C-alpha positions in Angstrom: 16.0 -63.4 17.4 19.7 -62.7 18.1 21.5 -59.8 16.5 24.0 -60.9 14.0 26.7 -58.5 12.7 26.2 -60.0 9.2 22.6 -58.9 9.1 21.5 -55.8 7.3 20.7 -53.0 9.6 17.1 -51.8 9.4 15.5 -48.6 10.5 17.9 -45.7 11.1 21.4 -46.7 10.1 23.0 -43.3 10.5 24.0 -41.5 13.7 21.7 -38.7 14.8 23.0 -35.5 13.2 25.1 -37.2 10.6 23.9 -37.5 7.0 24.5 -40.6 4.9 25.5 -38.1 2.2 27.4 -35.3 3.9 28.1 -33.5 0.7 24.4 -33.5 -0.2 22.9 -32.8 -3.5 25.1 -30.4 -5.4 23.8 -26.8 -5.7 21.9 -26.4 -8.9 21.6 -30.1 -9.6 18.4 -31.0 -11.4 16.2 -34.1 -11.4 16.6 -36.5 -14.3 12.9 -36.2 -15.2 13.2 -32.4 -15.4 16.2 -32.7 -17.7 14.4 -35.2 -19.9 11.4 -32.9 -20.2 13.5 -30.0 -21.0 15.3 -32.0 -23.7 11.9 -33.0 -25.3 10.6 -29.4 -25.2 13.8 -27.8 -26.4 13.1 -25.8 -29.5 9.3 -26.3 -29.1 8.5 -23.6 -26.5 7.4 -21.0 -29.0 5.1 -23.3 -30.8 3.6 -24.6 -27.5 3.2 -21.1 -26.2 1.4 -20.1 -29.4 -0.9 -23.1 -29.3 -1.8 -22.4 -25.6 -2.6 -18.8 -26.6 -4.8 -19.9 -29.6 -6.7 -22.3 -27.3 -7.1 -19.6 -24.7 -8.6 -17.3 -27.4 -10.9 -20.1 -28.5 -12.3 -20.2 -25.0 -10.4 -23.1 -23.4 -10.5 -22.2 -19.6 -7.4 -24.1 -18.6 -5.3 -22.6 -21.4 -6.7 -19.1 -20.6 -5.7 -19.6 -16.9 -2.3 -20.9 -17.8 -1.7 -17.8 -20.1 -3.0 -15.4 -17.5 -0.9 -16.9 -14.7 2.2 -16.4 -16.8 1.3 -12.8 -17.7 0.0 -11.6 -14.3 1.4 -13.0 -11.1 -1.3 -13.8 -8.6 -1.5 -11.0 -6.1 -0.9 -12.2 -2.6 -1.6 -9.0 -0.7 -3.5 -5.8 -1.3 -3.8 -2.6 0.6 -6.7 -2.7 3.1 -8.7 0.3 4.0 -10.6 -0.1 7.3 -11.2 2.4 10.0 -9.9 1.1 13.3 -10.1 2.9 16.6 -6.8 4.1 18.1 -4.8 1.4 20.0 -3.0 3.1 22.9 -4.1 0.5 25.4 -5.8 -2.9 25.8 -9.2 -1.3 25.5 -8.4 0.2 22.2 -6.9 -3.0 20.9 -10.1 -4.9 21.9 -12.2 -2.3 20.1 -10.0 -2.7 17.0 -10.3 -6.5 17.1 -14.1 -6.0 17.3 -14.0 -3.8 14.2 -12.0 -6.4 12.3 -14.5 -9.2 13.2 -17.4 -7.0 12.1 -15.8 -6.1 8.9 -15.0 -9.7 8.1 -18.5 -10.9 8.9 -19.9 -8.1 6.6 -17.7 -9.2 3.7 -15.6 -6.0 3.9 -12.5 -8.1 4.6 -11.4 -11.4 3.3 -10.7 -14.0 6.0 -6.9 -13.9 5.4 -6.9 -10.1 5.7 -8.9 -10.3 8.9 -6.5 -12.9 10.3 -3.5 -10.7 9.3 -5.0 -7.6 10.9 -5.8 -9.6 14.1 -2.2 -10.8 14.2 -1.0 -7.3 13.8 -3.2 -6.1 16.6 -2.0 -9.0 18.8 1.6 -7.9 18.2 0.6 -4.3 19.3 -1.0 -5.8 22.4 2.1 -7.7 23.3 4.3 -4.7 22.7 2.1 -2.6 25.0 2.1 -5.3 27.6 5.9 -5.5 27.5 6.1 -1.7 27.8 3.8 -1.7 30.8 5.7 -4.5 32.5 9.0 -2.7 32.0 7.5 0.5 33.6 6.2 -1.5 36.5 9.6 -3.1 37.1 11.3 0.3 37.0 8.8 1.7 39.5 9.5 -1.3 41.8 13.2 -1.0 41.5 13.0 2.8 42.3 11.0 2.1 45.4 13.5 -0.4 46.7 16.4 2.0 46.3 
């Protein structure tokens, strides 16, 4: 089929890196559906809140969860108390990683907590590795002088 300049271009009509709307969506612009919902609820927020509280107090689990989520933000992190061996070198880091795995397998740590600690230990390992490589390079450079 021959290309015709009168045909509508399909696919990616814009040059790479150029937006079809360079100005973009204005900052603070809100979706029409959001604005419509706000208009419907305007003035009713207090009544709706009271109704949700009443239903929660009557034992409605969904209403209770809704109320609690508004009162208490879900906690993403918490302090972790776990005894880890010192990590001055790779051997110490390996021992610390083993302690994390054991604590997670015994239910002392949640999986996300164990992953976070493992990531922290891996960062420590990389820092030690970088420090060791820098020291080796300095020794080689000193010998060559």
